[in-house]
N, C-alpha and C positions, 0 to 999 in steps of 0.2 A: 231695753236695747245696753246689753251690755256690751261693754268693751272688749274686744277683742285683743287687744294689740300686744303682741307678743313682748318681756323682758325681758330689758337690756340684759340683767345681768340675773345669780341662780339666786333664788331665795335662798338654797344653803350656804351663796358666800357671802351672808350676813352676818355681824358678828354686835358685840352691843359691845360698848368699853364705857368704865364705869372709875368715876376720880375720886375718888375712895378719900386723899387729901380732904385739910378744908384753905386749897387752891384756887388758886385758877392753874390754868395748865396752856401752855400754845405749845400746838404741834402744830411739826411741818413733816406734812403729810407731799409728796408725789404729788395732788390737785395742790396745792393753796397749806394756808393756814388756817389752822382750828383752833377755835377756845375753846375750851372743855370746862368751865367751869367747875368748881366744888360741886363735889356733892352731886354732879351731873350725869346722864349719859344721853350717849347720842352714838348711835348706827352707823358702824361702820362698812365698808367690803374685806375680804378676811386681806387682801392682799395689805392693805394697811398696816400689815404684823410683817414687814418685812422690812420694816424700817423700823432703823437701828436706838433710834427716840422713842419712840413706844415701845420695843424691845424690853430695853431700862427697867422703862419708867415698871415698866412688867412685874419684872425681877425683884425690882426694888418695892414692891405692893401699893407704889399709891396708886398706880390703878390698873381694876378688873375689868375680865373679858369674859363674854359668855356667849356662845350660839347664837342669835335670834331665832326668837320661835317665835312662829311668823302667823302661826297659830292660836297660839296666845299673844297677839300684839294689844298692846295697849293705847 
């Protein structure tokens, strides 16, 4: 039987954040600290882009963001 629970977030609001550097990054998010290891990708809600630290890292090229395609999830 399929689980019919509603999403608590919209799949369209999810982004993938990738650390493009060779060093680990510690992100200070509203939900708490998140360690993004070198070369790794994690999924966050798009509201994380409101964090000045994350936006600075994106502008520097240390972090790459892409919209999460839930149909092609890994």
